N, C-alpha and C positions, 0 to 999 in steps of 0.2 A: 096807668094810674098810679100816682105816687103814694108811697107809704107814709101815713101821717103819724108823726112823733110828737109826744109831749115830753119835754125835758125838765126834771125836777131836781134842784139842787139849791142848797142855801148860800153857795158861793156864787156871786154874780160873775166872777172870772171863769169859773168852770162851766156855768150855764152858757156864756158867750162863747167859749172856746169850743164846747161841744156842739152848740148850735151851728157854728161856722163850719166845723167838719162835716156835719150830716148834711147841711144845706148845700155844700159843694157837689154832692151826688145828686144827679137828676132823678134818681128813684125815690129819693127821700125828701120829706117836706115836714119842717118843724112847725107845727100848727099853734104851739104855745109854750110857755115856761111857767114854772111855779118855784117859789123859794122855800116852801115847807110842805109837810105831809097834808095838812088841812087844806091848803090851796090846791094841792095835787088832787085830792078827792073831788073838790068842786069843779076843777078844770076837766077832769077825766069825764065826769058827768055831762059837762057843757060841750066839750069838743069831741068826745068819742074817738080818740086816736086809735091807730092800729097797733101801736106799741108805745110803751112808757119806759124812759130810762129814769132810775130813781136812786137818789143818795140814801144811804142808810141812816146816817146821823144828821138830823135837822131839828130846829126848834119848833115849838108849837105842837107839832105831831111828828114823830119819827118815821123812817121809811117802812119799818116793820108794821107799825099800825096802819099806815096809809095803805099798804098792800092789802092787808085785811079789809079795810073799809071798802076799797075799790072793787075787790073781787066779790063782795056781797051782792053786788048788783050788776056787774059787767065782767065779762071774760075777756080782759085785755091782757095780752103778754107783757109782764114787766121784767126788765132787765136792770139788776142792781149794780151800782158802782160802790166799790168798797176800798177802804185803805188797807195797806198790807201790814197789818198788826195783828196780834193775837185777838185783842178785843174786837177788831174790825172783822176778823174771820168768824168769831162766834156770832156777832150780829148779823153777818151775812147769811150764815146757815140758818138763823132764826127767820130771816126774811124768806128764804127758800121754803122753810116749813110753813110759813104763812101763805104761800102760793106763788111767789116770784119763780120765773122759770130758769134763770141763769144769772151769773154775775160776771163783772170784769173789774180789774184793778183800776183805781183812779189815776194812777201813774201810767200813762199810755206806753211808756218806754218799757214797762214790764209786760206788755202784751206780746211783743215781737222783738226781733233783733234790731231794727231801725225804726225811725220815725214814720217813714212813708209806709212800710209794711204794717206798723202798728195801727195807722189811720185807716188803712184798707181792711184790716182785720176787724176793727171796730165797726165800720159800715157794714160789713158782711155779716157780722154778728147780729146787728140791729135788724137787718133785712130777714135773716133767718129766723130770728125770734118772732118777728111780725107775721111771717108766713105761717107760723104754727096756728094762727088764728083760722087759717083757711080749713083746718081739720077739725075745728071745735064748732059745734052747732051753737047758734045763739041761745042764750039761757031760756028765752021764751019758747024754744022749739023743742027742748028736751022733755021727755016724759019718762023720767027714771023709774025703776022698780021700786017697791016699797023699801024704806030704810030698814036695814038689818045689819048685823055685824059684818056680813059678807058682802052686803051692797049698800054702801052709804048714800044718803040722800045728798042732793046737790049742795047743800049748806056746808057739807064736809069737805067740799073742793079746796077751801082755803085753809084747811086744818092739818091734814096729814098727807105724805106722799102716797102712801097705800090707798087711801080714799081717793085721791085724784087718779091713780092708775085703775082702780075698780070702776070709777065713773067713766073713764075713757073706754074701758073694755065693754061697759054695758051700753054706752050711747053712741060710740063713734066707730064701731067695727065695721070695716068695708067688706070684708070677706064673710062668707057664711059662718055662722056660729059653730056649726059642727066641724068645720075645717081647722079651728083654732082652740076650741074649749078644752080646758084641762081634763075634763070628764072623758073626753075621746082620746087623750094622749096614752100612747102605749110605749113603755121603755124599750130601748133597742136590745138590752141585755149585753151591751158592750162594756168592757172592763175600762175603768179609768183610774188615774193616779193624780190628777190635777184638774182644777177648774181655772180658767183664765178669762178675765173679763176686761174689755177695753171700752173707753167712753170719752165724750168730750162735752159739748154744749148740752145742758139738760142732765148731765151725768150725776151730779151730786144727788139730786131727788130720785133718780133711777136706782142708783146704788143703794141708797137708804131703803127704798122700797123692797129691794131684793134681800139685802143682807140682814135686815131686821126681821125678815120672815122665815130665815133659816133655823132649824132646830139646833139645840146645844150640842147634840151628838152627830153633827154633819160630818161624814166620814173622810173628806179630803181636804188638803190645803187649797186656798184659793188665792190667786195673785190679781190684784186690781190695778189697772192703769187708767188714771183719769187726768186729762189735761187741766193742770191747776198750778198757780204760782206756788213757789217753795214755802212762802209764809203760811199757806193755807193747809197743806196736806197733813201736818201734824195735828192741827186742831180738827181737821175732818176726821181723821183716823180716830182720834180721842172721842169725838162725838158718836161716831158709829159704834165704837166699843161700849159706850155707855148705854146704847140703845138696843144692841144686839144680844142674842143668846150666845153666839160664838165669840171668840176673841178677834178683835180687829186692832192692828198696829201699823204704825208707819214702818215700812221696811227698813232694815239696817244691813249694812254690808256683812256678809258672813251668816245671816239668818238661815237656820236649817228648817226647810218647809215641813210643818207639822199638821196632822189632820186636825180639822175644826178651827184653824187659824186663817184669817184673811189678812194679806200683806199688801198695804197700799204703797205704791211706787211714790218716793219723795219727788216734789216738784223740783224742777231744775236739774235733775239727774236722770240717768238710765238705770233701769232695772233688768239685770240679766239672770237667767236661770242657768246654774252650772251643776256639774257633778253627774250622778247616776240616778235612775228613776227610783232606786231604793234609798238613796242618800243624797237628795238634791238640796242645794243651798242658793242663796241669792247673793248676787254681786251688784253693789251700788256704785256707779262710776260717773265721773264728770265726762262730758262729750261736747267738745267744741266744733265737731265737724259741721261744715257749712251745708252739708248734703242732708243733715237731720233737722227737720223743722221743729218737731216736738221734743220736749224734755219734761216728762218722760214720753217715750214713744211706744204705742201699742205694737207696732211691727217688730221693734227690737225685742220686746218681752216675749211676744208670741213666737218669733222665729227662734230664740234661744230655747224656749220651751219645747218646741218641736224637735230640736236636736237632743234633747235630754229624755223626754217622755215619748217620743215617737208617735204611736197611734193612741196613746192613752190620755189624751187631753180633750176635754169639753171646753170649747172656746166660744165666748158669747161677746158679740159686738152690740153695743147700745148706742142710743142717741148721740149725735155729734156732727159737726161740720166736717167736710173734707173726706179723705179716703184713708186716714191712718188706721192700720189694722188689716187692710186688704192684702198687702203682701205677706204679712205674717200668717193670715189664714191660708193664703195659697200654699205656704210651706208646710203648715199643720195638715192641710188636706192631702198633700203629696205624701206625708208619712201615715195617712189614714186616720187622723183624728176627726172628731165630729164638730161642726160649726153651727151655731145658731145666730140669727140676726134679729134684732128687735123689729116688729112690724111698724109700718109707716103710721098707722092710726094712733099709736101710743108714744111715738117720738116727739120730742121738742123740735128736733131738726133731723130729717131723714136723709142724712148725708153718708156717714160712716157705714150704717147697716145697708144702705142702698148700693154703696160701692161693693160690699161683700156679695149681696144678692145678685146684682147685675153681672158680676163676674162668674156666676155660677158656682160659687163656694158654699153657700148656705144650705145645710141640710134641713133646716126648718126656720120659718119666720114665726116669732113668738111675741105676743102681746106682753107689755111689761107686767100686768097684774098676774100673768101665768108663769113668769120665768122661775121664781123661787120654787113653786110646787112642782114644776117639771124638773128642775135641777135635782130636787130630793128623790123624785121617782126614778130619774134616769140614772143617777150614780148609785143609788140603793140596789140597783140590779147588776152592779158590776161584779 
């Protein structure tokens, strides 16, 4: 059965180009197009697609407001397309706050190394985002708990990342609650000197959910690897920093790792950990190796962290396509570090965490809504 796609963009050229690319895949069926947000809302209600691709900047109603309006009545995964500018980055993150699940640059050549690969990445991303719907119960079937600060009502789904994570935890968990509840979590007592987090598709929302829930006195440095274009990482780090209690910055070459600071790997480059576990620093390097698909790569950051910090790393692999992070986790595991993977129910795409779990490397599978509280409990007992 084909995945039904609604394409929304005010550019007739982009709508046509995207439609041609998607329609060439037998698994995808473009059921309609819209040239502004208002028309998108109407066609989403009429056509009930499995996934929507949405431009950010449009006349009549922009993509951000369209996302909010659509998600008031339907739970359709929405993938944003954005220009690689500072203003485009800000608007894209606003769209993610509104409820969109992920984004891609409008210049397809910025997605991958060549046109053919970029087209395939685009198709796979649309499929992956659409399949997220399989793990979301229809709105009419959800019977959520009463709305409280800890458990938002369904209307909060389109408002904050934490609210969406909490709703996922309360309505979609496939494992017994006792097996994953924070209330039943017991810290290992292990000593740590670094937290390392890697993610891709769906990662911006996941990272915001976690980082903004950490206390100001979080005792360890955190390295963050998010597959993201270079034009976006500075804006994303700045956004997280404005929302979080801890400091968040885009990593710079030579940065000394300090407790209570999160360092986001710059897009288009590799972030390496060097030095000793008592005086570790970051190296930011260009890497044109054809063997390395992702810039930044979770595997590279995790692998170098293992060599510096040995068994004193808490590594967490979050939502994302592919298997980046698995090899880095394998090296961390060999050194004795602890690995967590995000559980399937709370992932946008259960690819990277599944790769780690299937390889037998995960010490625990954790729901997104529980990650921050577990981090605090775990490293607090070091």
